[in-house]
N, C-alpha and C positions, 0 to 999 in steps of 0.2 A: 437648831444652828447651821449654819451652811456653809460646806467648803469646796473650795474650788477643784473641778474636776485634776488627777494627778497624773500627767502622763510622763514616764521617765525620759522619753524624746524630748519634751519641750521643754522641761525647769529641770532641774538637779531637785534628788532624791534630796539633798539632807535640809535645803531652804523647803519645800515639799511640804516634810513629815514638821519640820516646827511648826510651822505656819498650823499643819492639822491639831498638832497635838496641843500646845497652848493658846490658841481660840477654846480649846475643850476645858482649862482649866477650873473652869467652874463645874464642872461634873466630881463627882466627892465619891463616887462611887465604888467601893470596895468587894469584888468578886470573893462569894464564901461558895462553894460545893456545896449542894443541896444534897443530902442525905434523903430526899424524899424524891425522887425522880418518879413520874409517873409510867416514865418509861424505862424501866431496867430492863441491863445489857443481859442478864439471867431470861429473862424472855424473849430474847432472838436468837433464834435459829441460826447461826451463823455458817451451817454449813452449807446454804442455800445458794449460801453468797459465794462469788468467785474468790479464792484465796489471796490474790494478787489485789482486789478492791480494798483487802482490809490491810495492805501493806502497812505498819509502822514507821514512823521514823525514829530514832535515835536522838532523844533526847538530852542538847546537847547545853540545854540552858535550865538556870535551878527553876525548879516546878511555880509556877504561879506566877513569874516576872511578870508576864504581859498580864494581870492584872492592878496593875496598880501607875500611876500618873509619875512621868521620868522627872525628876527632883534636881539632876545635875545632866551639868554637859553628856560625862560618861553615859547614865543611865539614856541618856536622848542618842549616842552614839549606837547604843546597842540597837536600837529598835531600826536604824539605818541599817547597819549589818546585816541584820536577821533577815530585815526586808527585802534588801536588793538579793541579798544570795537566793529567798526565795521564789523571788518575782519570775525567774524561766521557765520554775515547774508549775505557778498557779498560770500563768500565760499559755505554755505549751498545751493544754488539755483543756483549756475555754474554747469554744464555738459559737459561732452562729449559729442561729439555727432560721431558714428562712421557711416559713409555711404558708403553702396560698400568697396574697399579698403581704401578710407579713410579716415583722424579724422579730427574733429572740436572739435569746443569749441560753448556753445549755454551757454540759462539762464531762466530759468524759472519764470514766472512774474503773475501768477495766481493758486488757487491751485487745479482749475479744468484742468492743466497741460497744457498750453500755454507756448511757448519754442520760446522765440526771439533767430534768429541768422542771420547769413549771407548765402545769394541766393548761390551762387557758395560752398557752405560749403555741403547743400544738393538735390541739382539738380533740378530735375523734382518736378510738382504737382503728388500727388498722391504715389511718392516713401515711401516704409517705411525704417526707420532707427533706428537706435539703440541706447537709452539716456543711460548714465552711472552717476550717482549721485557719488559725493564725497568717501560715504562709499562702493561705489563697485557693488549696487544694479542697476541691469539692466531693461529698459522698451523698450517696441516697441510702435514706433511714427511714424503717415505720415506726409507727408508737406502738411502740409495746402492751400497755397498760395506765389508766389514769386513775386517780382517785380526785376528782373532781371536789368534793366537802374539803380537803387536806392540798389543793391544788398539788397535787406531785403529777410526774410522769414519771416514764421510763419510754426512753427510744431508741433502737438496736439501727447499729451501720449494719448495711446490708454486704457491705465488702469485706473481704479475707482485711482480718490483723495480721500484723498487732497493731496500737493504735496507741499513740501519745498517750498518758492516764494518770492520774491522780488518785490515793487511797482516801476512802471515808473516815472520818474519826469512829474507830469500835468503843473505845472506853471516856473520851477525854470532851462532853459536851459543849456549846456554848453557855456562858453563866454573865451575867447582871455584872458589869462593868468592866469584862472582858476585852482586851484591844481584838482585831477581826480587819480581816483585811475582803473586801469587794470585790469580784472583777466582772468584767461585759464588756459589751458591746451597744454603749450609749448610743438612742439613733440608729441601731443598726450595724450591720459588720461593713468596715471600710479596710479597704485596703492599701490602704496609703497607714494608716493605724495598727500598733497594735490593741492588744485588749487594754483597759485602763484601769490603772489597778487605783486602789482607793482606800482611806484607811479609816475605824470608826472605830465605837465601842458599843456593847449591849447593854440595852438600856431593861429590858425585859425578857422571863422567858415563860412558857408555857409549856404542856406537853404536845401544843399543834403548832404553838409561834416563836418566834426569836423577833425581838423588834429593835434596832439599830438606828443608829444617827447617819448613818454611810449616806453619800452621797451618791442616790442613782437615780437617773430617769429612765424615760421610754424607750425599751430596746435590752437594757436592761437585765429586764424578769428571764429568770430564767437559769442568771448564771450563777457562779459558784462565791458562799463565803467560807474564809479559811479562818482557822488558829493561825497565829506565829509560830506553830511548830509543824507548817504543813499540810494540814489535815484540811479534810471539807468536811465544814459540822452545816450547813444549811444551803437552801438554795433560793433566790430572790422572787418572792412572790407577788404580796403589793407594796407597788409605789405608793406613796402620799405626794402631799404637793409642799411640805415641810421635810427636813430630817429627819425630824424627830419618829415620823410615824411613817418609816419602812417596814417591814415586815417578809419574816423568812421563812422557810419550810424547813425545819429540825432534819436532821440527816435523818435521828432512830427513825422519822413516817417512811422514809425508802427505804430501812436496813428491817426493820418489822415486816415491811410488807412486803419485800424484795420479791418473794415466788409467785404472790398473786400480780406484782406488778408488770412482771414477767410473761403473764398468762394469761395477757387480755381482757386482766381485769377491769370495772366498769361498779361505780359504787349502784347501790338501790335506787338511791333518793335522786339519779340523774337529772340535773335540769335540762327543763323542756325549751325555755328563752335565752336566748344569747344573753351575755352579761354585756350590758350597755357602756360604748365607750365615753372617757372622761374628755370635757376639750381642755387644751395643752395648749400653754402658748409659746414654752420654751423660755425662762428666764427664772433667776434666783437672784433673791436680795433679802436684806434687811429694813432694820426702820433707819429714816433717815433723820437726822439732830433734829428737823427742823419742821418735818413733817413730810407725809407723803413716803416711798417707798426706793430706797435708792438700789438701784440694778446691780449687784455683783457676778452676775456669770450671764451669758445671752449663747444659748445652748447653737452650736452650729448645723445651719441649712433648718431651723426651726423656725414657727410664724415669727416669732419677734424680728431676729436677724433678718428674714425674708424683707422685714414691714420697716427698717431700719433702724431701730432703737439697738442702742451702746451700753457697753458696763462706762456706768458712771451717772449714767440719767437716771434723774430723779422721776418717777412716776408720781401724778398729781391725781389726773383724773382717769374715769372709765367713761366710755359714754358721756351721760349729762353728773356722774356719781363723783364725789371727792373723795380721792381715796387720804387716808390718814398714816396709815401702816401696813405693814402685809399681810397681815390676817385678815383685813379690808378686803386687800386683793383678793387674797385666796378664796373666801368665801364670795367674795363676786361674782368669778371666773364659773363657782359649782353652780350658778344658775343657770349659764349660758351650753350649748350645744358643741359639740366639733363641726367648723363651717363658717359659725356664728363672723361675723364681722365686728369687731370693736375701735371706736375712734381713744385710741388713747393720745393722752397731752401727756407732754416730759417735761421735766425744765433741764436745759444742756444748756451749759457756758451763761447760767441765768437769765435765759432767754426760754420761751415760751416754743414747744413744737409739738403739732398736732401729728399721730400716725395713724393708718386704717390697717388694721393688727387681724390676717382670718386666720381664727384658731384651729388649726391641726386636731387632731386624737391622739389619742394614749388611754392605756388599761388603765 
């Protein structure tokens, strides 16, 4: 299911959360904390981790309230109040990461300047990257360690802190059905926009991944996933073509391997070939009532936007292939490469228009 990006500067929080919660009413997941966690807290040596990075917030709300679907206006307002209260916390430590010609996101988790991100965002150990805070301040940082198999990395800011940071979840992890907040810089850091906040739910959890339906695009990779108690529970990793196939690195991976990731750790099975880029068109949508794909969102400055596609268009054909469903569109795009040119036909005000789109690239 596709949700529009929520930005508190552009739309009211109440209407945004109302939209996200109730279009998601078909989700009937009820969270149950599993007693069989493959990564037990007792197996983690917390003494190696800065104490403030593990600071906890007093839970002012009933435990597990965020595992349920709101049924009343009062319950809906609770989501609004909590998200509004925590939004400044989420944003102040969510940073943009510029590595070579690419952009991603990250999150600062200690006043000393430990930044968690995805390995594919920063590349090799020892690489120098630029960290951009929401206020526009920029600092150099070095990649301290990576685990490509888990897509986890820690970057260390080179300047002297203290820096704005958020703590990591120590004993409370993402579980199926739980509401979470995804934060990041979609399409990269933009000086006129704060980090974007999106509400979603956890679909599935393994020892190595957290799967959610949060709305993410290229540039969000490496950004933080929070619970509704203000704690960091994951890092955005693989961004799918639809909302239901977004994956995050669980925070347990960073906690367990903290010492190694700060000491230049790289896995023995390090890849010798770069991960191929995927074609990116920059739209979200759903099946139209009478066939085709109704475009519900066009990414600013993305390939579709530059080609002239608009929200509300109904995409009916790519090149010479008729498109009846959004899934057909996704499958067709998988056969294409970045910089390929598509001839897209849409219905706009019941009239056909044909546009040429040069595909971009994303992870």
